[in-house]
Structures are given as structure tokens and as C-alpha cells.
N, C-alpha and C positions, 0 to 999 in steps of 0.2 A: 519468537516471531509471531506476531498477532496479525491475522489476515483472514480474508474470505475469498481469495482468488487463486486459481490454479497455477499461473505463471510463477508464483513464488516457489514452486517445487524446484525449479532449476537453481534458484538463488540459495535455498537451504542446502541443497546437495553440494553446491560449490563451497559454501562455508564449512560444512561438516568435513568435506574432503581435506580441508586445511588443518584438521585436528580439533575442531570445536564440537561441543555438545549443543546441538541445535534443537530446541523444542518448538514445534509448530502447534499453534493454538488457534482454535476458532470455535464456533458454537457446536453443541452436541448434535443439533439437527443437521448441520452440514457434515459433521463427522460421520453420521450414519450413512450418508450418501458416499462419502469417501471409502468407508469400510466395505460397502457393497461393491465398489469398483476394485478394491484392493484388500484382500483378506489379511495382508501382512501389516496393516496399519493398526497399531496398538500403543500402549504407554510404555512399552519396553524399548530401551535404546538399541537401535539397529546400526551396526557398523557401516560407515560410508567413508572410504579412503582412510585417512588417519583419525577420523572423528566418528561421531554418532548423531543419529536423528531419532527423536521420539515425538509422539503426538499426545496432546492433552486437550480435551474439549470441556467447555463449560456450558451450563444451561442459559438460555436467553430469557427465562421467566415466563414463557408461554407454552401451553400444551402443544404437542406435536401437530394436532389437527386443527388448531385455532385459526379461523379464517382471517383474523387480524394480521397474520403473517403476510398476507397479500397486500395489505394497506401500508405502503412504505412510509407514508406520512406519520403513521402510528408506530410502525416497527423500528425505524431508524433511531428515534429518540429513546424508545423503550430499550433497545439494545445498548445504547450508551449508558443509560441509568443503571441497568443490571450489570453490564459488562465491566464498568469501572470498579464496582464493588467486588465482583468475583475474580477478576484478573488481579486486583490488588491482594486479595486473600491468597490466590494461587502463588504469587511471587513471594509473599511473606512465608508461606509454607515451605517453599523450596529453600529459602534461606535458613529456616530452622532445621531442615533436614540435611544441611551441609551442601546444598547445591545452589548457592546464591546466583541470581541472574545478573550478568555483567553488562548486558545491552538488550534493549527492546527494539525490534524492527516492525513497523506497521505499514499497511497499505493506506492510501489516501481516503478510502471509504470509511475508515474508522479512526479519525484524527484524535479522538479522545484518549487514545493510547499515549499521546504526548503528555497529557495531563497526569496520567498514572506515573509515567517515568519521572516527571518533575517532582511529584509528591514523594516518591520513594528515593529520589536522588540517584537514578539510574540513567546512564547515557542512552540516547534514543536516536534512531535513524529511520528515515522514511524510504521505502522501496517504491519508486515511481515506475509503474509497469507500462508506460507509454513513452513516446518520444520526448525529447527536450523541447521541440516546437510546441507540443501540446501543453507541456509544463509552462512554457512561456505565455501561452494564451491564458491559462488560468491565473497565472501570477498578475499579468497586466489587467485582466478583468477585475480581479479582487482589489487591486490597488488603484483602479480607475485611472491608469496612466495611458490607456488606449481606448478609443471609442469602439463600442460593440453594438450590434443590432438591438433595438428596443421595440416595444410594442408599437410605438409611433413610427419607427423607422426600421422595420424588420428586414429590409433588403440592403442595409448598410454594408459597405466594404470595410475590411479590417486591415490595418497596416501594423504588423508587429515588427519590432526591431530585428534587422538581419534577415527578413523574409520578404518574399514578394507579396503583393496585395492579395488578400483572401476574400473570396466572395462569401456571402452570408451563409451559404450551404457548405462551406469548406472549413468552418470553425468547429471546435468540439460541440457536438449537438446539445450537451447539457447547458451550454452558455447561450443558446438561442432562446428567446422568450416563448417560442411556440413549442418547445420540447415538453412532452407530457410527464417527464420524470424529473421535475425541478428539485425534488427532495434529494435525489442523488447528486445533482449539481451542487446543492447547498452543502452536502456532506463533504464533497471534495474541496469546495472552497473553504470549509472549516479547517482543512489542513494548512491552507495558506495563511490563515489567521494565526496559526501556531507555528509558522515556519521557523521562527527564531529558536524554538525549543529543540529542533532537530540539529544534531551536530553534523550530519551528512544527509544528502539526498542521493540514494543509490538509484541510478537511472538506467532503464532498459534502452540504451543507445550505445554508440561508440564514437570516439573522437573524430574519425575521418568522415563520418556520416553527416554530422551537424557541427562542424568546427566553430562557425561564427555564433550560432545560437548558444552552444555550450559556453563559449567564452563570455557572451553577454550575461547569461544567467549565473555564471560563476562569480559575478560581481555582487550578486544578491545573496547567494548561499553557497556552501561547498558542494559542488556537483561531482559525483564519482560515477563515471560511465561504467556499467557492469554488463552491458549487453553484448550480443543479442541473447535474450533469455527464451530460447526455443528448444524443442526436443530434436536432436540430431545425434544418434548414437556414435556416428563417425567423428563428430566434433566435440562431444561432451568431455572426453578425457583431456584433450588439448585445452578446452576452455577452463576446466577446473585447475589445470596446472598454471594457467596464465592469470587466473583471478586473484 
């Protein structure tokens, strides 16, 4: 599981509980922050239900205190360049050690994982950690099938299939031309340019919440609702059993 986002914790625990060995991987810089918060995080397999979870981190090619980390326009493509090579090496090493990777799961901020999966012939799924409505917005924006606000018309309303009309400040902020983090929006849109490479989109929603939108987007790709992905000790056991 290649990711940089905390909500994936619930997904990896649910998968491991079903008897799988789940390896969570992200950059070493982020790994240090995780270890500060939880001293149990290491590269040893930890039992979870019928399976195991382990952590493995990789370098992003920059010194820890490099100010370029704050420049997302520099850092995002840098991470892709370095990450592709190191993640490929990591997967090949696991194969030679008798632990071949059977599936890659990524979040949409690092769509280049799809390319690694294709090059290595490994099935790949995307874990979408927002609603199907947000997924629909990005999809239609990327494919230019719906009109969105522009610099010339920043207050344009948006009509997505199966949804009420959205005002300009109700759409995902990364899709508005005034958003200061355009590089992150481009990273997510990169996932939609590679959507055909994912055999599943695991989505943080559930059928009864967005039935019409899920039905609509299921015509585009295989949508698997796996939500809600949130921490609730009273509901975790039941959620794992039903996943």
C-alpha cells in the first residue's frame, strides 16, 4: 500500500484482518513522524486479525531539512522521479526474498504508482479517501464533460450528473482556478489520466449514502465502496468482519 495519508490506516487494518500481509509504504520523512506518534511502527510484521501489517519507508532524495520540501511545485515531481525507482527496487527485492507483491494500492496524490504496477505486471487499485461525489467532480473536470469555473468565469455554477447544482465555492477547492495549491490538484488529476490502469477504485463511501452517483461512476470504472473509513473502536470489529 503506497500512500501519504492517515485514513489509509483503517483500510490496511481491514485488509490485514482478512488474512493478508499488508505492507504500508511512504517516504522516510513521513515515516519519522509516524514513529514519533507510535513507537510500535517498524518493519516487523505485526499481527492484525488473521493477517499482518508491516511498514517500509523509502528516501525521497532530499535532505531532511531541505527548504525545497516546502515548494510543492518542486517536491511533487521530485518524489515521482525518485519514488518510481525506489519503489520498483523495493518490490523486486520482496520478490527475490520470497514475498512477492500481489497487489499495489495507492492514494490519488501519488498516481505514478499505477505506472510502477503496470511495468511490473502487478494488479493495482486506488483508494479514494473522499466521497464518490468528489470523485465524480474530478472525473468530469479531467474529461471536460462538465463546465467548471475558469479565470474568466470564476463564479460559474457546476452541474454534475445525479447531483444538485453546485456553486463555485462548493466544488473541490483544487478544481477552482483561484486555489493556491494547483500542483496538488494536478497530482490528483494525474490519477484520472491513469484510471484505466486501476482494476478497482476503493472508495470511502457506502451504497446507501450516494446510490445514484455510485451507479453513474460505476459505468466508468469499477467502484467498490469500503467506507466509512474513520476511527470508532465500537464499530471497527464489525466493519472488519463486513469488509
